[in-house]
PyMOL CGO cylinders between C-alpha atoms (Angstrom):
from pymol import cmd
from pymol.cgo import CYLINDER

trace = [
    CYLINDER, -33.57, 54.29, 8.80, -35.44, 51.90, 6.54, 0.3, 1, 1, 1, 1, 1, 1,
    CYLINDER, -35.44, 51.90, 6.54, -37.32, 48.65, 7.51, 0.3, 1, 1, 1, 1, 1, 1,
    CYLINDER, -37.32, 48.65, 7.51, -38.65, 46.33, 5.27, 0.3, 1, 1, 1, 1, 1, 1,
    CYLINDER, -38.65, 46.33, 5.27, -38.89, 42.91, 3.73, 0.3, 1, 1, 1, 1, 1, 1,
    CYLINDER, -38.89, 42.91, 3.73, -35.41, 41.89, 2.14, 0.3, 1, 1, 1, 1, 1, 1,
    CYLINDER, -35.41, 41.89, 2.14, -37.22, 41.42, -1.27, 0.3, 1, 1, 1, 1, 1, 1,
    CYLINDER, -37.22, 41.42, -1.27, -38.24, 45.31, -0.92, 0.3, 1, 1, 1, 1, 1, 1,
    CYLINDER, -38.24, 45.31, -0.92, -34.82, 46.51, -0.93, 0.3, 1, 1, 1, 1, 1, 1,
    CYLINDER, -34.82, 46.51, -0.93, -34.79, 46.78, -4.61, 0.3, 1, 1, 1, 1, 1, 1,
    CYLINDER, -34.79, 46.78, -4.61, -37.10, 49.86, -4.14, 0.3, 1, 1, 1, 1, 1, 1,
    CYLINDER, -37.10, 49.86, -4.14, -33.87, 51.89, -2.91, 0.3, 1, 1, 1, 1, 1, 1,
    CYLINDER, -33.87, 51.89, -2.91, -31.36, 50.52, -5.68, 0.3, 1, 1, 1, 1, 1, 1,
    CYLINDER, -31.36, 50.52, -5.68, -31.11, 54.15, -6.93, 0.3, 1, 1, 1, 1, 1, 1,
    CYLINDER, -31.11, 54.15, -6.93, -30.17, 55.73, -3.74, 0.3, 1, 1, 1, 1, 1, 1,
    CYLINDER, -30.17, 55.73, -3.74, -26.40, 55.42, -4.56, 0.3, 1, 1, 1, 1, 1, 1,
    CYLINDER, -26.40, 55.42, -4.56, -23.86, 53.25, -6.50, 0.3, 1, 1, 1, 1, 1, 1,
    CYLINDER, -23.86, 53.25, -6.50, -22.77, 51.60, -3.34, 0.3, 1, 1, 1, 1, 1, 1,
    CYLINDER, -22.77, 51.60, -3.34, -26.31, 50.82, -2.12, 0.3, 1, 1, 1, 1, 1, 1,
    CYLINDER, -26.31, 50.82, -2.12, -26.83, 49.46, -5.69, 0.3, 1, 1, 1, 1, 1, 1,
    CYLINDER, -26.83, 49.46, -5.69, -23.87, 47.21, -5.21, 0.3, 1, 1, 1, 1, 1, 1,
    CYLINDER, -23.87, 47.21, -5.21, -24.82, 46.01, -1.65, 0.3, 1, 1, 1, 1, 1, 1,
    CYLINDER, -24.82, 46.01, -1.65, -28.78, 45.39, -2.42, 0.3, 1, 1, 1, 1, 1, 1,
    CYLINDER, -28.78, 45.39, -2.42, -27.78, 43.60, -5.68, 0.3, 1, 1, 1, 1, 1, 1,
    CYLINDER, -27.78, 43.60, -5.68, -25.54, 41.28, -3.82, 0.3, 1, 1, 1, 1, 1, 1,
    CYLINDER, -25.54, 41.28, -3.82, -27.77, 40.83, -0.98, 0.3, 1, 1, 1, 1, 1, 1,
    CYLINDER, -27.77, 40.83, -0.98, -30.64, 39.76, -3.55, 0.3, 1, 1, 1, 1, 1, 1,
    CYLINDER, -30.64, 39.76, -3.55, -28.59, 37.80, -5.57, 0.3, 1, 1, 1, 1, 1, 1,
    CYLINDER, -28.59, 37.80, -5.57, -26.92, 35.82, -2.81, 0.3, 1, 1, 1, 1, 1, 1,
    CYLINDER, -26.92, 35.82, -2.81, -27.65, 32.98, -0.26, 0.3, 1, 1, 1, 1, 1, 1,
    CYLINDER, -27.65, 32.98, -0.26, -26.32, 34.71, 2.81, 0.3, 1, 1, 1, 1, 1, 1,
    CYLINDER, -26.32, 34.71, 2.81, -26.69, 31.44, 5.02, 0.3, 1, 1, 1, 1, 1, 1,
    CYLINDER, -26.69, 31.44, 5.02, -24.16, 29.72, 2.88, 0.3, 1, 1, 1, 1, 1, 1,
    CYLINDER, -24.16, 29.72, 2.88, -21.70, 32.46, 3.50, 0.3, 1, 1, 1, 1, 1, 1,
    CYLINDER, -21.70, 32.46, 3.50, -18.54, 31.66, 5.95, 0.3, 1, 1, 1, 1, 1, 1,
    CYLINDER, -18.54, 31.66, 5.95, -18.58, 33.46, 9.11, 0.3, 1, 1, 1, 1, 1, 1,
    CYLINDER, -18.58, 33.46, 9.11, -16.27, 36.53, 9.12, 0.3, 1, 1, 1, 1, 1, 1,
    CYLINDER, -16.27, 36.53, 9.12, -15.86, 39.15, 6.62, 0.3, 1, 1, 1, 1, 1, 1,
    CYLINDER, -15.86, 39.15, 6.62, -16.84, 38.85, 3.05, 0.3, 1, 1, 1, 1, 1, 1,
    CYLINDER, -16.84, 38.85, 3.05, -15.51, 41.56, 0.49, 0.3, 1, 1, 1, 1, 1, 1,
    CYLINDER, -15.51, 41.56, 0.49, -17.97, 42.47, -1.96, 0.3, 1, 1, 1, 1, 1, 1,
    CYLINDER, -17.97, 42.47, -1.96, -16.40, 45.84, -3.39, 0.3, 1, 1, 1, 1, 1, 1,
    CYLINDER, -16.40, 45.84, -3.39, -13.06, 46.50, -2.07, 0.3, 1, 1, 1, 1, 1, 1,
    CYLINDER, -13.06, 46.50, -2.07, -13.66, 48.84, 1.12, 0.3, 1, 1, 1, 1, 1, 1,
    CYLINDER, -13.66, 48.84, 1.12, -16.90, 50.28, -0.34, 0.3, 1, 1, 1, 1, 1, 1,
    CYLINDER, -16.90, 50.28, -0.34, -19.10, 47.35, 0.46, 0.3, 1, 1, 1, 1, 1, 1,
    CYLINDER, -19.10, 47.35, 0.46, -18.48, 44.24, 2.84, 0.3, 1, 1, 1, 1, 1, 1,
    CYLINDER, -18.48, 44.24, 2.84, -20.44, 41.82, 4.77, 0.3, 1, 1, 1, 1, 1, 1,
    CYLINDER, -20.44, 41.82, 4.77, -19.42, 40.63, 8.28, 0.3, 1, 1, 1, 1, 1, 1,
    CYLINDER, -19.42, 40.63, 8.28, -21.47, 37.33, 9.40, 0.3, 1, 1, 1, 1, 1, 1,
    CYLINDER, -21.47, 37.33, 9.40, -21.21, 36.30, 12.91, 0.3, 1, 1, 1, 1, 1, 1,
    CYLINDER, -21.21, 36.30, 12.91, -23.12, 34.40, 15.94, 0.3, 1, 1, 1, 1, 1, 1,
    CYLINDER, -23.12, 34.40, 15.94, -24.07, 37.19, 18.02, 0.3, 1, 1, 1, 1, 1, 1,
    CYLINDER, -24.07, 37.19, 18.02, -25.32, 36.86, 21.64, 0.3, 1, 1, 1, 1, 1, 1,
    CYLINDER, -25.32, 36.86, 21.64, -28.35, 38.71, 22.26, 0.3, 1, 1, 1, 1, 1, 1,
    CYLINDER, -28.35, 38.71, 22.26, -28.30, 40.71, 25.81, 0.3, 1, 1, 1, 1, 1, 1,
    CYLINDER, -28.30, 40.71, 25.81, -30.73, 43.22, 27.22, 0.3, 1, 1, 1, 1, 1, 1,
    CYLINDER, -30.73, 43.22, 27.22, -27.62, 44.45, 29.31, 0.3, 1, 1, 1, 1, 1, 1,
    CYLINDER, -27.62, 44.45, 29.31, -26.63, 46.71, 26.20, 0.3, 1, 1, 1, 1, 1, 1,
    CYLINDER, -26.63, 46.71, 26.20, -26.60, 50.25, 27.41, 0.3, 1, 1, 1, 1, 1, 1,
    CYLINDER, -26.60, 50.25, 27.41, -25.09, 51.69, 24.21, 0.3, 1, 1, 1, 1, 1, 1,
    CYLINDER, -25.09, 51.69, 24.21, -26.49, 53.04, 20.93, 0.3, 1, 1, 1, 1, 1, 1,
    CYLINDER, -26.49, 53.04, 20.93, -24.24, 53.07, 18.29, 0.3, 1, 1, 1, 1, 1, 1,
    CYLINDER, -24.24, 53.07, 18.29, -23.66, 55.59, 15.37, 0.3, 1, 1, 1, 1, 1, 1,
    CYLINDER, -23.66, 55.59, 15.37, -21.46, 55.72, 12.10, 0.3, 1, 1, 1, 1, 1, 1,
    CYLINDER, -21.46, 55.72, 12.10, -20.25, 58.42, 10.41, 0.3, 1, 1, 1, 1, 1, 1,
    CYLINDER, -20.25, 58.42, 10.41, -18.95, 56.57, 7.21, 0.3, 1, 1, 1, 1, 1, 1,
    CYLINDER, -18.95, 56.57, 7.21, -20.74, 53.48, 6.37, 0.3, 1, 1, 1, 1, 1, 1,
    CYLINDER, -20.74, 53.48, 6.37, -24.77, 52.46, 6.41, 0.3, 1, 1, 1, 1, 1, 1,
    CYLINDER, -24.77, 52.46, 6.41, -25.40, 49.25, 8.22, 0.3, 1, 1, 1, 1, 1, 1,
    CYLINDER, -25.40, 49.25, 8.22, -27.73, 47.01, 6.67, 0.3, 1, 1, 1, 1, 1, 1,
    CYLINDER, -27.73, 47.01, 6.67, -28.95, 44.48, 9.10, 0.3, 1, 1, 1, 1, 1, 1,
    CYLINDER, -28.95, 44.48, 9.10, -30.29, 41.00, 8.47, 0.3, 1, 1, 1, 1, 1, 1,
    CYLINDER, -30.29, 41.00, 8.47, -30.88, 38.19, 11.05, 0.3, 1, 1, 1, 1, 1, 1,
    CYLINDER, -30.88, 38.19, 11.05, -30.41, 34.82, 9.17, 0.3, 1, 1, 1, 1, 1, 1,
    CYLINDER, -30.41, 34.82, 9.17, -31.15, 31.95, 11.62, 0.3, 1, 1, 1, 1, 1, 1,
    CYLINDER, -31.15, 31.95, 11.62, -32.80, 32.30, 14.90, 0.3, 1, 1, 1, 1, 1, 1,
    CYLINDER, -32.80, 32.30, 14.90, -35.36, 30.83, 17.10, 0.3, 1, 1, 1, 1, 1, 1,
    CYLINDER, -35.36, 30.83, 17.10, -37.36, 34.21, 17.77, 0.3, 1, 1, 1, 1, 1, 1,
    CYLINDER, -37.36, 34.21, 17.77, -36.46, 37.63, 16.77, 0.3, 1, 1, 1, 1, 1, 1,
    CYLINDER, -36.46, 37.63, 16.77, -33.81, 40.27, 17.80, 0.3, 1, 1, 1, 1, 1, 1,
    CYLINDER, -33.81, 40.27, 17.80, -34.90, 43.81, 18.39, 0.3, 1, 1, 1, 1, 1, 1,
    CYLINDER, -34.90, 43.81, 18.39, -33.26, 46.86, 17.41, 0.3, 1, 1, 1, 1, 1, 1,
    CYLINDER, -33.26, 46.86, 17.41, -33.99, 50.24, 19.02, 0.3, 1, 1, 1, 1, 1, 1,
    CYLINDER, -33.99, 50.24, 19.02, -33.05, 53.58, 16.88, 0.3, 1, 1, 1, 1, 1, 1,
    CYLINDER, -33.05, 53.58, 16.88, -33.56, 57.14, 17.74, 0.3, 1, 1, 1, 1, 1, 1,
    CYLINDER, -33.56, 57.14, 17.74, -34.47, 59.25, 14.66, 0.3, 1, 1, 1, 1, 1, 1,
    CYLINDER, -34.47, 59.25, 14.66, -32.69, 62.13, 16.05, 0.3, 1, 1, 1, 1, 1, 1,
    CYLINDER, -32.69, 62.13, 16.05, -29.19, 60.62, 16.48, 0.3, 1, 1, 1, 1, 1, 1,
    CYLINDER, -29.19, 60.62, 16.48, -27.90, 62.88, 18.92, 0.3, 1, 1, 1, 1, 1, 1,
    CYLINDER, -27.90, 62.88, 18.92, -31.19, 63.71, 20.67, 0.3, 1, 1, 1, 1, 1, 1,
    CYLINDER, -31.19, 63.71, 20.67, -30.48, 63.48, 24.41, 0.3, 1, 1, 1, 1, 1, 1,
    CYLINDER, -30.48, 63.48, 24.41, -27.72, 61.07, 23.98, 0.3, 1, 1, 1, 1, 1, 1,
    CYLINDER, -27.72, 61.07, 23.98, -24.43, 61.12, 25.86, 0.3, 1, 1, 1, 1, 1, 1,
    CYLINDER, -24.43, 61.12, 25.86, -21.22, 60.16, 24.08, 0.3, 1, 1, 1, 1, 1, 1,
    CYLINDER, -21.22, 60.16, 24.08, -19.81, 57.22, 26.22, 0.3, 1, 1, 1, 1, 1, 1,
    CYLINDER, -19.81, 57.22, 26.22, -17.02, 56.45, 23.71, 0.3, 1, 1, 1, 1, 1, 1,
    CYLINDER, -17.02, 56.45, 23.71, -15.80, 58.75, 21.35, 0.3, 1, 1, 1, 1, 1, 1,
    CYLINDER, -15.80, 58.75, 21.35, -15.66, 58.30, 17.82, 0.3, 1, 1, 1, 1, 1, 1,
    CYLINDER, -15.66, 58.30, 17.82, -13.44, 55.57, 16.37, 0.3, 1, 1, 1, 1, 1, 1,
    CYLINDER, -13.44, 55.57, 16.37, -12.27, 56.53, 12.93, 0.3, 1, 1, 1, 1, 1, 1,
    CYLINDER, -12.27, 56.53, 12.93, -10.45, 53.14, 12.15, 0.3, 1, 1, 1, 1, 1, 1,
    CYLINDER, -10.45, 53.14, 12.15, -13.59, 51.23, 13.36, 0.3, 1, 1, 1, 1, 1, 1,
    CYLINDER, -13.59, 51.23, 13.36, -16.23, 53.78, 12.36, 0.3, 1, 1, 1, 1, 1, 1,
    CYLINDER, -16.23, 53.78, 12.36, -18.37, 54.00, 15.51, 0.3, 1, 1, 1, 1, 1, 1,
    CYLINDER, -18.37, 54.00, 15.51, -19.13, 56.29, 18.42, 0.3, 1, 1, 1, 1, 1, 1,
    CYLINDER, -19.13, 56.29, 18.42, -20.99, 54.78, 21.28, 0.3, 1, 1, 1, 1, 1, 1,
    CYLINDER, -20.99, 54.78, 21.28, -24.03, 56.68, 23.11, 0.3, 1, 1, 1, 1, 1, 1,
    CYLINDER, -24.03, 56.68, 23.11, -25.96, 56.27, 26.47, 0.3, 1, 1, 1, 1, 1, 1,
    CYLINDER, -25.96, 56.27, 26.47, -29.41, 56.91, 26.63, 0.3, 1, 1, 1, 1, 1, 1,
    CYLINDER, -29.41, 56.91, 26.63, -29.43, 57.86, 30.44, 0.3, 1, 1, 1, 1, 1, 1,
    CYLINDER, -29.43, 57.86, 30.44, -31.44, 61.13, 29.64, 0.3, 1, 1, 1, 1, 1, 1,
    CYLINDER, -31.44, 61.13, 29.64, -34.00, 59.46, 27.68, 0.3, 1, 1, 1, 1, 1, 1,
    CYLINDER, -34.00, 59.46, 27.68, -37.64, 60.30, 28.97, 0.3, 1, 1, 1, 1, 1, 1,
    CYLINDER, -37.64, 60.30, 28.97, -40.99, 58.67, 28.22, 0.3, 1, 1, 1, 1, 1, 1,
    CYLINDER, -40.99, 58.67, 28.22, -41.42, 61.80, 25.60, 0.3, 1, 1, 1, 1, 1, 1,
    CYLINDER, -41.42, 61.80, 25.60, -38.47, 60.98, 23.61, 0.3, 1, 1, 1, 1, 1, 1,
    CYLINDER, -38.47, 60.98, 23.61, -39.68, 59.14, 20.50, 0.3, 1, 1, 1, 1, 1, 1,
    CYLINDER, -39.68, 59.14, 20.50, -38.09, 55.77, 20.01, 0.3, 1, 1, 1, 1, 1, 1,
    CYLINDER, -38.09, 55.77, 20.01, -38.63, 53.33, 17.01, 0.3, 1, 1, 1, 1, 1, 1,
    CYLINDER, -38.63, 53.33, 17.01, -38.71, 49.80, 18.21, 0.3, 1, 1, 1, 1, 1, 1,
    CYLINDER, -38.71, 49.80, 18.21, -38.49, 46.98, 15.70, 0.3, 1, 1, 1, 1, 1, 1,
    CYLINDER, -38.49, 46.98, 15.70, -38.49, 43.15, 15.63, 0.3, 1, 1, 1, 1, 1, 1,
    CYLINDER, -38.49, 43.15, 15.63, -36.02, 42.18, 13.14, 0.3, 1, 1, 1, 1, 1, 1,
    CYLINDER, -36.02, 42.18, 13.14, -37.55, 38.83, 11.87, 0.3, 1, 1, 1, 1, 1, 1,
    CYLINDER, -37.55, 38.83, 11.87, -35.73, 36.62, 9.22, 0.3, 1, 1, 1, 1, 1, 1,
    CYLINDER, -35.73, 36.62, 9.22, -36.28, 37.90, 5.68, 0.3, 1, 1, 1, 1, 1, 1,
    CYLINDER, -36.28, 37.90, 5.68, -36.33, 41.27, 7.08, 0.3, 1, 1, 1, 1, 1, 1,
    CYLINDER, -36.33, 41.27, 7.08, -33.67, 44.14, 7.21, 0.3, 1, 1, 1, 1, 1, 1,
    CYLINDER, -33.67, 44.14, 7.21, -33.00, 47.45, 8.92, 0.3, 1, 1, 1, 1, 1, 1,
    CYLINDER, -33.00, 47.45, 8.92, -31.11, 49.96, 7.05, 0.3, 1, 1, 1, 1, 1, 1,
    CYLINDER, -31.11, 49.96, 7.05, -29.40, 52.50, 9.33, 0.3, 1, 1, 1, 1, 1, 1,
    CYLINDER, -29.40, 52.50, 9.33, -27.81, 55.44, 7.66, 0.3, 1, 1, 1, 1, 1, 1,
    CYLINDER, -27.81, 55.44, 7.66, -24.77, 57.29, 8.97, 0.3, 1, 1, 1, 1, 1, 1,
    CYLINDER, -24.77, 57.29, 8.97, -25.87, 59.62, 11.82, 0.3, 1, 1, 1, 1, 1, 1,
    CYLINDER, -25.87, 59.62, 11.82, -28.72, 57.52, 12.84, 0.3, 1, 1, 1, 1, 1, 1,
    CYLINDER, -28.72, 57.52, 12.84, -28.15, 55.91, 16.52, 0.3, 1, 1, 1, 1, 1, 1,
    CYLINDER, -28.15, 55.91, 16.52, -29.31, 52.34, 16.86, 0.3, 1, 1, 1, 1, 1, 1,
    CYLINDER, -29.31, 52.34, 16.86, -28.82, 49.57, 19.55, 0.3, 1, 1, 1, 1, 1, 1,
    CYLINDER, -28.82, 49.57, 19.55, -28.89, 46.21, 17.88, 0.3, 1, 1, 1, 1, 1, 1,
    CYLINDER, -28.89, 46.21, 17.88, -28.94, 42.82, 19.45, 0.3, 1, 1, 1, 1, 1, 1,
    CYLINDER, -28.94, 42.82, 19.45, -31.29, 42.76, 21.89, 0.3, 1, 1, 1, 1, 1, 1,
    CYLINDER, -31.29, 42.76, 21.89, -33.58, 40.03, 22.82, 0.3, 1, 1, 1, 1, 1, 1,
    CYLINDER, -33.58, 40.03, 22.82, -37.13, 39.36, 21.75, 0.3, 1, 1, 1, 1, 1, 1,
    CYLINDER, -37.13, 39.36, 21.75, -38.80, 40.45, 24.60, 0.3, 1, 1, 1, 1, 1, 1,
    CYLINDER, -38.80, 40.45, 24.60, -36.39, 43.01, 26.78, 0.3, 1, 1, 1, 1, 1, 1,
    CYLINDER, -36.39, 43.01, 26.78, -37.92, 46.29, 25.06, 0.3, 1, 1, 1, 1, 1, 1,
    CYLINDER, -37.92, 46.29, 25.06, -41.42, 45.07, 25.81, 0.3, 1, 1, 1, 1, 1, 1,
    CYLINDER, -41.42, 45.07, 25.81, -41.18, 43.88, 29.36, 0.3, 1, 1, 1, 1, 1, 1,
    CYLINDER, -41.18, 43.88, 29.36, -37.88, 45.87, 30.26, 0.3, 1, 1, 1, 1, 1, 1,
    CYLINDER, -37.88, 45.87, 30.26, -37.13, 43.10, 33.20, 0.3, 1, 1, 1, 1, 1, 1,
    CYLINDER, -37.13, 43.10, 33.20, -36.50, 39.98, 31.64, 0.3, 1, 1, 1, 1, 1, 1,
    CYLINDER, -36.50, 39.98, 31.64, -32.84, 38.99, 31.82, 0.3, 1, 1, 1, 1, 1, 1,
    CYLINDER, -32.84, 38.99, 31.82, -32.22, 36.69, 28.56, 0.3, 1, 1, 1, 1, 1, 1,
    CYLINDER, -32.22, 36.69, 28.56, -29.37, 35.34, 27.11, 0.3, 1, 1, 1, 1, 1, 1,
    CYLINDER, -29.37, 35.34, 27.11, -30.16, 34.28, 22.91, 0.3, 1, 1, 1, 1, 1, 1,
    CYLINDER, -30.16, 34.28, 22.91, -27.97, 33.57, 20.11, 0.3, 1, 1, 1, 1, 1, 1,
    CYLINDER, -27.97, 33.57, 20.11, -28.45, 34.28, 16.40, 0.3, 1, 1, 1, 1, 1, 1,
    CYLINDER, -28.45, 34.28, 16.40, -26.71, 34.50, 13.12, 0.3, 1, 1, 1, 1, 1, 1,
    CYLINDER, -26.71, 34.50, 13.12, -26.42, 37.87, 11.89, 0.3, 1, 1, 1, 1, 1, 1,
    CYLINDER, -26.42, 37.87, 11.89, -25.03, 39.96, 8.95, 0.3, 1, 1, 1, 1, 1, 1,
    CYLINDER, -25.03, 39.96, 8.95, -24.24, 43.25, 8.66, 0.3, 1, 1, 1, 1, 1, 1,
    CYLINDER, -24.24, 43.25, 8.66, -23.58, 44.77, 5.30, 0.3, 1, 1, 1, 1, 1, 1,
    CYLINDER, -23.58, 44.77, 5.30, -21.29, 47.72, 5.54, 0.3, 1, 1, 1, 1, 1, 1,
    CYLINDER, -21.29, 47.72, 5.54, -21.84, 50.24, 2.74, 0.3, 1, 1, 1, 1, 1, 1,
    CYLINDER, -21.84, 50.24, 2.74, -19.38, 53.35, 2.22, 0.3, 1, 1, 1, 1, 1, 1,
    CYLINDER, -19.38, 53.35, 2.22, -22.16, 56.16, 2.32, 0.3, 1, 1, 1, 1, 1, 1,
    CYLINDER, -22.16, 56.16, 2.32, -22.18, 57.93, -1.21, 0.3, 1, 1, 1, 1, 1, 1,
    CYLINDER, -22.18, 57.93, -1.21, -25.71, 59.04, -1.07, 0.3, 1, 1, 1, 1, 1, 1,
    CYLINDER, -25.71, 59.04, -1.07, -24.49, 62.63, -0.71, 0.3, 1, 1, 1, 1, 1, 1,
    CYLINDER, -24.49, 62.63, -0.71, -27.75, 62.89, 2.07, 0.3, 1, 1, 1, 1, 1, 1,
    CYLINDER, -27.75, 62.89, 2.07, -26.76, 65.29, 4.46, 0.3, 1, 1, 1, 1, 1, 1,
    CYLINDER, -26.76, 65.29, 4.46, -28.56, 65.84, 7.81, 0.3, 1, 1, 1, 1, 1, 1,
]
cmd.load_cgo(trace, "trace")
């Protein structure tokens, strides 16, 4: 996982050709001006989904991808969104929805997690991004305070881009 200001993505441009394509596009494009929906950047290798997402602390599932790297970028919001990530993707997670190859995701629940498990909790502010590599479980789109206070029930909305990058890094677990 990488968490950094969008401008710092240039540091990772040499990881692979597809990542270079994605980062070059992100740094040279005003993402706010893109239409909602899917924008194709390089065929099925790199594309972007821009959506209005509802942040909900009701989410119980982590997602994990096998083919595509996710680059999460929040565009317009009044606060921040939290994403929760487990470094060891399948450690203490139970499969709640088997892998869907066409959609490239598997859903995992954290019902077996304990206080001793290591979580990385981040607030994804505008001008920052989170990069989740294949095999890294993450729980996106949680409201600002849900991870801190746990009992707050809130619903917020924000505009979010997820750049999908076909993993050509040759990095293995």
